[in-house]
Structures are given as C-alpha cells and as structure tokens.
VOBA-1610 file (N, C-alpha, C; in pm, whole numbers, padded with zeros to 5 digits, always signed):
BEGIN
Unk+04889-04240-01099Unk+04784-04138-01114Unk+04685-04181-01222Unk+04558-04160-01198Unk+04452-04199-01289Unk+04462-04124-01421Unk+04432-04194-01531Unk+04429-04129-01662Unk+04306-04040-01674Unk+04307-03953-01775Unk+04191-03871-01807Unk+04124-03929-01931Unk+03993-03955-01920Unk+03917-04014-02030Unk+03806-03917-02069Unk+03805-03880-02197Unk+03709-03783-02250Unk+03623-03852-02355Unk+03493-03828-02349Unk+03403-03883-02450Unk+03328-03773-02521Unk+03298-03794-02647Unk+03213-03700-02721Unk+03109-03779-02797Unk+02987-03723-02801Unk+02876-03796-02863Unk+02769-03699-02911Unk+02728-03716-03036Unk+02620-03639-03095Unk+02488-03708-03059Unk+02397-03635-02990Unk+02274-03694-02939Unk+02164-03707-03044Unk+02177-03638-03152Unk+02076-03628-03258Unk+01952-03555-03207Unk+01944-03429-03242Unk+01830-03343-03209Unk+01797-03343-03059Unk+01898-03340-02976Unk+01876-03331-02832Unk+01829-03458-02765Unk+01821-03566-02838Unk+01780-03694-02780Unk+01637-03731-02809Unk+01549-03631-02826Unk+01410-03657-02861Unk+01342-03758-02771Unk+01264-03845-02830Unk+01192-03949-02754Unk+01284-04062-02710Unk+01411-04056-02752Unk+01510-04158-02712Unk+01578-04124-02580Unk+01522-04028-02507Unk+01590-03975-02390Unk+01624-04082-02286Unk+01537-04179-02266Unk+01569-04284-02168Unk+01689-04367-02211Unk+01699-04394-02339Unk+01815-04467-02392Unk+01941-04381-02383Unk+01926-04252-02406Unk+02038-04159-02391Unk+02091-04162-02248Unk+01999-04154-02153Unk+02036-04155-02011Unk+02105-04286-01975Unk+02053-04397-02023Unk+02114-04527-01995Unk+02256-04535-02053Unk+02274-04476-02170Unk+02405-04476-02235Unk+02505-04392-02157Unk+02462-04276-02110Unk+02549-04191-02029Unk+02590-04265-01902Unk+02495-04331-01839Unk+02525-04407-01716Unk+02620-04522-01744Unk+02604-04587-01857Unk+02690-04700-01895Unk+02835-04656-01914Unk+02854-04529-01947Unk+02988-04476-01972Unk+03034-04383-01860Unk+02993-04412-01740Unk+03023-04328-01625Unk+03173-04323-01591Unk+03253-04408-01653Unk+03398-04404-01631Unk+03462-04281-01697Unk+03388-04215-01785Unk+03441-04095-01850Unk+03458-03984-01747Unk+03568-03911-01757Unk+03592-03798-01668Unk+03527-03671-01720Unk+03523-03659-01853Unk+03468-03540-01919Unk+03382-03588-02034Unk+03264-03527-02049Unk+03173-03563-02157Unk+03139-03438-02237Unk+03152-03448-02369Unk+03110-03341-02460Unk+02992-03394-02541Unk+02875-03335-02522Unk+02756-03376-02594Unk+02722-03270-02699Unk+02707-03314-02823Unk+02670-03222-02931Unk+02528-03254-02978Unk+02471-03160-03053Unk+02328-03161-03083Unk+02248-03170-02952Unk+02304-03110-02849Unk+02234-03092-02722Unk+02137-02975-02737Unk+02021-02986-02675Unk+01923-02878-02684Unk+01873-02836-02547Unk+01847-02707-02533Unk+01796-02652-02407Unk+01644-02668-02398Unk+01597-02791-02418Unk+01454-02818-02410Unk+01424-02902-02286Unk+01313-02974-02285Unk+01276-03050-02167Unk+01378-03159-02134Unk+01451-03205-02234Unk+01552-03309-02209Unk+01675-03256-02135Unk+01695-03123-02141Unk+01811-03065-02073Unk+01807-03096-01924Unk+01693-03076-01861Unk+01680-03100-01717Unk+01706-03247-01685Unk+01655-03336-01768Unk+01671-03479-01746Unk+01818-03519-01756Unk+01885-03470-01861Unk+02025-03504-01883Unk+02114-03447-01772Unk+02093-03322-01737Unk+02176-03260-01633Unk+02153-03327-01497Unk+02031-03365-01467Unk+02001-03434-01341Unk+02074-03568-01335Unk+02073-03642-01445Unk+02142-03771-01449Unk+02293-03752-01437Unk+02347-03652-01505Unk+02491-03625-01496Unk+02533-03596-01353Unk+02453-03517-01283Unk+02486-03485-01144Unk+02481-03609-01055Unk+02386-03698-01080Unk+02379-03824-01005Unk+02506-03907-01026Unk+02564-03893-01144Unk+02683-03971-01180Unk+02812-03900-01143Unk+02800-03794-01063Unk+02916-03721-01008Unk+02980-03625-01107Unk+02907-03589-01213Unk+02954-03480-01300Unk+02904-03351-01236Unk+02983-03298-01146Unk+02941-03183-01065Unk+02946-03052-01143Unk+03023-03051-01251Unk+03047-02926-01324Unk+02992-02941-01465Unk+02890-02863-01496Unk+02820-02874-01624Unk+02806-02734-01684Unk+02843-02723-01811Unk+02830-02596-01881Unk+02754-02617-02012Unk+02664-02522-02041Unk+02592-02521-02168Unk+02593-02377-02221Unk+02533-02359-02335Unk+02522-02226-02394Unk+02378-02178-02388Unk+02359-02051-02361Unk+02227-01994-02347Unk+02171-01959-02485Unk+02111-02060-02548Unk+02056-02042-02682Unk+01914-02098-02687Unk+01843-02067-02793Unk+01706-02110-02810Unk+01695-02263-02806Unk+01585-02313-02749Unk+01565-02457-02731Unk+01560-02533-02862Unk+01537-02465-02973Unk+01529-02533-03102Unk+01665-02550-03168Unk+01767-02484-03112Unk+01900-02489-03173Unk+01982-02605-03119Unk+02053-02671-03209Unk+02150-02773-03167Unk+02273-02704-03111Unk+02319-02750-02995Unk+02427-02681-02926Unk+02523-02781-02862Unk+02590-02738-02754Unk+02696-02818-02691Unk+02680-02814-02539Unk+02700-02928-02477Unk+02713-02940-02331Unk+02847-03003-02300Unk+02914-02951-02197Unk+03036-03015-02147Unk+03019-03039-01998Unk+03041-03162-01955Unk+03030-03199-01813Unk+03160-03262-01768Unk+03196-03236-01642Unk+03323-03285-01588Unk+03307-03322-01442Unk+03387-03418-01399Unk+03390-03456-01258Unk+03489-03371-01179Unk+03571-03296-01251Unk+03664-03204-01185Unk+03630-03061-01224Unk+03665-02969-01140Unk+03624-02830-01154Unk+03682-02766-01280Unk+03603-02681-01342Unk+03651-02603-01455Unk+03736-02487-01404Unk+03855-02475-01460Unk+03941-02361-01427Unk+03897-02238-01506Unk+03846-02262-01628Unk+03799-02154-01713Unk+03679-02203-01793Unk+03589-02111-01824Unk+03476-02139-01913Unk+03463-02019-02006Unk+03442-02045-02134Unk+03432-01934-02229Unk+03334-01967-02340Unk+03245-01873-02370Unk+03165-01882-02491Unk+03200-01764-02581Unk+03149-01766-02702Unk+03202-01675-02803Unk+03091-01599-02874Unk+03051-01486-02815Unk+02947-01403-02874Unk+02988-01353-03012Unk+03120-01340-03033Unk+03167-01289-03162Unk+03146-01388-03276Unk+03103-01510-03244Unk+03068-01605-03349Unk+02931-01574-03409Unk+02857-01482-03345Unk+02731-01432-03398Unk+02633-01547-03425Unk+02597-01571-03550Unk+02497-01674-03580Unk+02546-01815-03550Unk+02675-01831-03526Unk+02730-01962-03490Unk+02764-01970-03341Unk+02710-01878-03264Unk+02741-01873-03120Unk+02717-02006-03050Unk+02613-02078-03091Unk+02575-02203-03022Unk+02670-02318-03052Unk+02769-02296-03138Unk+02846-02409-03191Unk+02975-02442-03117Unk+03024-02352-03032Unk+03151-02378-02964Unk+03143-02335-02819Unk+03188-02422-02732Unk+03200-02393-02588Unk+03339-02438-02545Unk+03411-02350-02477Unk+03546-02384-02431Unk+03551-02395-02279Unk+03617-02500-02232Unk+03644-02514-02088Unk+03790-02551-02070Unk+03843-02519-01954Unk+03976-02566-01917Unk+03962-02645-01788Unk+04007-02769-01790Unk+04002-02854-01673Unk+04115-02956-01681Unk+04171-02989-01567Unk+04284-03082-01560Unk+04398-03039-01652Unk+04409-02908-01671Unk+04516-02854-01755Unk+04489-02865-01904Unk+04373-02919-01942Unk+04338-02936-02083Unk+04245-02824-02127Unk+04274-02770-02244Unk+04198-02658-02300Unk+04105-02716-02407Unk+03979-02744-02369Unk+03888-02822-02452Unk+03786-02733-02521Unk+03781-02744-02654Unk+03679-02677-02734Unk+03578-02783-02778Unk+03458-02780-02719Unk+03352-02868-02763Unk+03280-02804-02880Unk+03267-02877-02991Unk+03220-02815-03116Unk+03106-02894-03181Unk+03014-02820-03238Unk+02912-02876-03326Unk+02910-02791-03453Unk+02968-02844-03559Unk+02986-02768-03682Unk+02860-02767-03768Unk+02838-02659-03842Unk+02729-02658-03941Unk+02767-02739-04064Unk+02675-02749-04156Unk+02702-02824-04279Unk+02753-02737-04391Unk+02800-02802-04492Unk+02838-02742-04619Unk+02928-02618-04602Unk+02899-02512-04677Unk+02991-02399-04682Unk+02993-02318-04552Unk+02887-02330-04470Unk+02880-02253-04346Unk+02991-02288-04248Unk+03044-02408-04258Unk+03145-02451-04161Unk+03276-02372-04176Unk+03295-02306-04290Unk+03418-02230-04312Unk+03437-02125-04203Unk+03327-02057-04163Unk+03336-01952-04061Unk+03382-02009-03927Unk+03335-02128-03894Unk+03372-02190-03767Unk+03518-02235-03770Unk+03561-02292-03881Unk+03702-02327-03896Unk+03791-02204-03884Unk+03753-02096-03951Unk+03833-01975-03947Unk+03844-01922-03803Unk+03734-01930-03730Unk+03736-01885-03591Unk+03833-01969-03509Unk+03828-02100-03524Unk+03917-02186-03445Unk+04063-02165-03483Unk+04089-02141-03610Unk+04227-02111-03652Unk+04275-01982-03585Unk+04188-01882-03577Unk+04227-01757-03513Unk+04250-01778-03364Unk+04173-01866-03300Unk+04193-01897-03159Unk+04331-01958-03137Unk+04368-02052-03222Unk+04498-02118-03209Unk+04611-02017-03232Unk+04596-01934-03333Unk+04701-01837-03365Unk+04715-01731-03255Unk+04603-01691-03195Unk+04605-01585-03095Unk+04638-01635-02954Unk+04590-01754-02922Unk+04605-01805-02785Unk+04708-01917-02774Unk+04753-01970-02887Unk+04845-02083-02883Unk+04771-02215-02878Unk+04844-02323-02889Unk+04784-02456-02895Unk+04814-02541-02773Unk+04870-02480-02667Unk+04913-02559-02552Unk+04796-02638-02494Unk+04811-02770-02494Unk+04712-02863-02438Unk+04572-02845-02494Unk+04565-02796-02618Unk+04435-02775-02681Unk+04377-02907-02729Unk+04245-02920-02713Unk+04171-03035-02766Unk+04047-02979-02835Unk+04036-03001-02965Unk+03917-02963-03042Unk+03840-03091-03070Unk+03719-03099-03019Unk+03645-03225-03032Unk+03497-03199-03056Unk+03430-03305-03097Unk+03287-03299-03121Unk+03255-03342-03263Unk+03138-03299-03309Unk+03095-03328-03445Unk+03149-03218-03535Unk+03264-03247-03596Unk+03330-03149-03684Unk+03263-03146-03821Unk+03186-03252-03851Unk+03106-03256-03974Unk+03193-03251-04099Unk+03316-03297-04085Unk+03414-03292-04193Unk+03516-03404-04171Unk+03577-03448-04278Unk+03687-03543-04270Unk+03777-03523-04390Unk+03866-03617-04412Unk+03957-03606-04526Unk+03904-03689-04643Unk+03915-03629-04761Unk+03865-03693-04882Unk+03930-03829-04902Unk+03847-03927-04943Unk+03893-04061-04978Unk+03957-04137-04863Unk+03952-04082-04744Unk+04005-04150-04627Unk+03897-04162-04520Unk+03825-04051-04498Unk+03715-04051-04401Unk+03580-04059-04469Unk+03582-04082-04599Unk+03461-04104-04679Unk+03505-04181-04804Unk+03409-04231-04878Unk+03443-04309-04997Unk+03501-04221-05107Unk+03441-04103-05126Unk+03486-04016-05235Unk+03543-03885-05187Unk+03494-03774-05245Unk+03547-03642-05210Unk+03433-03541-05206Unk+03344-03559-05110Unk+03226-03472-05102Unk+03232-03372-04987Unk+03328-03386-04897Unk+03335-03295-04782Unk+03359-03151-04825Unk+03291-03059-04760Unk+03320-02917-04776Unk+03436-02879-04682Unk+03532-02806-04733Unk+03640-02746-04654Unk+03724-02848-04576Unk+03745-02961-04637Unk+03833-03062-04579Unk+03975-03010-04560Unk+04013-02912-04640Unk+04149-02858-04633Unk+04179-02792-04499Unk+04074-02755-04425Unk+04098-02692-04294Unk+04157-02790-04194Unk+04134-02917-04214Unk+04198-03015-04126Unk+04349-03017-04148Unk+04390-02997-04273Unk+04534-02984-04302Unk+04591-02858-04236Unk+04509-02752-04234Unk+04554-02627-04169Unk+04571-02647-04019Unk+04480-02723-03957Unk+04497-02759-03817Unk+04633-02825-03796Unk+04663-02921-03881Unk+04786-02999-03866Unk+04910-02914-03886Unk+04902-02819-03977Unk+05016-02731-03999Unk+05042-02640-03879Unk+04938-02617-03799Unk+04954-02536-03677Unk+04992-02620-03556Unk+05011-02751-03578Unk+05060-02835-03469Unk+04955-02917-03397Unk+04840-02939-03462Unk+04740-03030-03405Unk+04749-03164-03477Unk+04713-03270-03406Unk+04711-03402-03470Unk+04573-03464-03452Unk+04539-03550-03545Unk+04417-03629-03540Unk+04448-03750-03449Unk+04396-03747-03326Unk+04431-03850-03227Unk+04391-03989-03274Unk+04275-04001-03339Unk+04231-04134-03384Unk+04324-04189-03491Unk+04365-04104-03584Unk+04460-04148-03689Unk+04594-04186-03628Unk+04635-04114-03524Unk+04763-04147-03459Unk+04761-04289-03406Unk+04648-04331-03354Unk+04635-04466-03297Unk+04604-04570-03405Unk+04525-04531-03504Unk+04469-04629-03597Unk+04522-04622-03739Unk+04618-04534-03763Unk+04677-04526-03896Unk+04574-04493-04002Unk+04579-04563-04114Unk+04487-04535-04225Unk+04367-04629-04225Unk+04337-04689-04112Unk+04215-04769-04101Unk+04094-04683-04133Unk+03988-04748-04174Unk+03865-04674-04206Unk+03752-04718-04115Unk+03697-04621-04043Unk+03576-04641-03965Unk+03490-04517-03987Unk+03360-04536-03981Unk+03268-04426-04007Unk+03178-04403-03886Unk+03149-04276-03858Unk+03069-04243-03740Unk+02927-04202-03773Unk+02897-04186-03901Unk+02763-04148-03944Unk+02742-04199-04086Unk+02619-04242-04115Unk+02587-04294-04248Unk+02469-04216-04306Unk+02479-04187-04434Unk+02370-04119-04504Unk+02256-04217-04530Unk+02143-04164-04575Unk+02029-04251-04609Unk+02063-04347-04721Unk+02161-04309-04803Unk+02204-04397-04912Unk+02302-04504-04865Unk+02339-04499-04736Unk+02429-04599-04681Unk+02576-04565-04694Unk+02607-04441-04729Unk+02747-04399-04741Unk+02800-04357-04604Unk+02919-04405-04570Unk+02977-04377-04439Unk+03071-04258-04439Unk+03072-04185-04326Unk+03157-04068-04310Unk+03211-04065-04167Unk+03337-04027-04152Unk+03396-04008-04018Unk+03389-03859-03988Unk+03291-03820-03907Unk+03263-03679-03881Unk+03307-03632-03743Unk+03329-03727-03652Unk+03355-03694-03511Unk+03503-03714-03481Unk+03564-03614-03419Unk+03711-03614-03410Unk+03762-03562-03276Unk+03887-03595-03249Unk+03969-03529-03148Unk+04093-03477-03220Unk+04103-03346-03238Unk+04226-03284-03285Unk+04295-03223-03164Unk+04418-03267-03137Unk+04483-03231-03011Unk+04623-03175-03035Unk+04670-03098-02939Unk+04806-03045-02939Unk+04905-03160-02961Unk+04995-03142-03057Unk+05093-03248-03086Unk+05177-03283-02964Unk+05190-03191-02870Unk+05267-03218-02748Unk+05195-03313-02653Unk+05069-03343-02683Unk+04995-03443-02605Unk+05008-03583-02665Unk+05076-03594-02777Unk+05085-03722-02849Unk+05133-03835-02759Unk+05238-03811-02683Unk+05294-03916-02598Unk+05202-03955-02482Unk+05098-03874-02460Unk+05005-03904-02352Unk+04885-03987-02398Unk+04875-04010-02530Unk+04762-04088-02580Unk+04775-04233-02538Unk+04675-04283-02467Unk+04667-04424-02431Unk+04582-04498-02535Unk+04470-04436-02571Unk+04382-04497-02670Unk+04288-04391-02726Unk+04241-04415-02847Unk+04138-04331-02908Unk+04053-04423-02995Unk+03924-04430-02966Unk+03840-04528-03035Unk+03697-04478-03047Unk+03624-04546-03134Unk+03481-04521-03149Unk+03401-04635-03087Unk+03286-04600-03032Unk+03188-04699-02989Unk+03071-04690-03088Unk+03066-04785-03177Unk+02966-04780-03284Unk+02831-04837-03243Unk+02828-04910-03133Unk+02705-04983-03099Unk+02586-04890-03075Unk+02611-04771-03023Unk+02499-04681-02995Unk+02437-04629-03124Unk+02520-04613-03226Unk+02466-04579-03360Unk+02396-04699-03420Unk+02459-04815-03409Unk+02400-04936-03468Unk+02267-04972-03401Unk+02255-04939-03273Unk+02129-04965-03201Unk+02029-04851-03217Unk+02068-04749-03297Unk+01982-04634-03330Unk+01945-04550-03208Unk+02031-04552-03106Unk+02012-04460-02994Unk+02046-04318-03039Unk+02142-04309-03128Unk+02175-04185-03198Unk+02213-04224-03340Unk+02232-04124-03426Unk+02281-04155-03561Unk+02432-04138-03570Unk+02497-04107-03456Unk+02643-04095-03452Unk+02702-04196-03354Unk+02822-04240-03385Unk+02900-04322-03291Unk+02958-04233-03182Unk+02977-04292-03064Unk+03047-04221-02957Unk+03196-04233-02980Unk+03272-04133-02932Unk+03417-04134-02947Unk+03482-04115-02811Unk+03590-04190-02787Unk+03659-04188-02658Unk+03807-04160-02677Unk+03862-04069-02598Unk+04007-04042-02596Unk+04056-04060-02453Unk+04160-04140-02437Unk+04222-04159-02305Unk+04364-04107-02305Unk+04395-04023-02209Unk+04527-03961-02196Unk+04585-03990-02058Unk+04717-04008-02051Unk+04782-04012-01921Unk+04788-03869-01867Unk+04791-03858-01735Unk+04800-03724-01675Unk+04944-03682-01658
//
C-alpha cells in the first residue's frame, strides 16, 4: 500500500509576484498527497494556486473565508476529506487554523502569530487535544516557535514551553524523532540568525509509521519563499 506524504510550506504573503515560481514549486512536488500552505491569501493568487492544484489532481481544497489581506491556511488533498472544520471561536485568530480529516489522519493546518499573541492559539490547540483526544492528530504548519538553544541560537522564542505541553499530552516532534538533536533552520532573520519555525507535531502512536521527515531548504535559498518546505512521510 502506498505511503502518505504530507508537505507544508509558508508562501510568504500569499506568494506575491513570485506566483509563477510558487506554481512551479507545487508542480515539482506533485508526489505529495496532502499540501498545507500557510501565509496563503484569498487574493488574485488564490485562483491561480487552486487552478494549478486541481490540474495536479488535488481534487479536494479547503480554505478559510477571511479578508484577502490576511495570512491564512489552505489544505489540499488527492483523497476526499472525511471532515472539515474551522473555528469561529478563535475570534481574531480565526484565520490561523483549519482542520481536515483524511486517510484517517486528523490534520490541523496552522499559521501562528508572533510574540505573545501565539499563546491564545497554543491554548486553543491544547483544549482541542484535551477535549477531542490526540488519536492520529497532526499539528503542522508555521508554528512560529521552537525550543530554546536547539531550534535557535539563543532563547528568544515566545512561549516555547507550549511545545513541552504538547509532548506531555502525547505528541512528538516528528523531525526530532528522525533527526535527533541535529540543527536545521527554516527561516532566517535579516541579521542572519536561523530559526526552526515549521513543524509536524504528531500523535505518539504514529511514531512507528514515520518513514521520513525532512526539510527542503532550496526553495528558501532560491528566495521563492522565506521559509523552507517540510515533508512528512508515513506508512498507511
């Protein structure tokens, strides 16, 4: 049986004038079964991206109904969604989380805010896990956070402790499971400081299904986006 391969990628402000390069990148990674795009925007690029996804056999596409100026989330899949959920109760953070269930996986596509604002989004996800359970849960996207001195040089992350709270509830960092304490960064500041902001936190019961978890840095290095793409492969 074919494995399930999920990709997540921050487009940077909806792709902007880089839209043709964005489209080429999506086509280059057509082996992905599920794609989570963050900093997606409901502007003129939305039609272009969705049209290309459909050409590539991503028949099922979900977005959030938010203003075109807001950074949001798109999730596309080649297999049908069993469930789709958005969260009006997130209020001003409504655009930041979209949940789908497909192939038995409960996927939360996320685009976190910066600094202290991310606490509200973390608290919401913790309540989701506590109320609904963690069975086959996958939290992915631009979490905008990592662990001090491991996913950054120093200790500048806001609310890094919430990642420990995820782990105490039975989620694991899929990339760390594969790569140990190696250091790779998915975004760099103007000062050249690296940060690992993009993650797959998954149900610990999926651990034995991990085939690989890696970053594709070339799209960041080629300035198609300011974030690296991330790939998770699971056995079915």
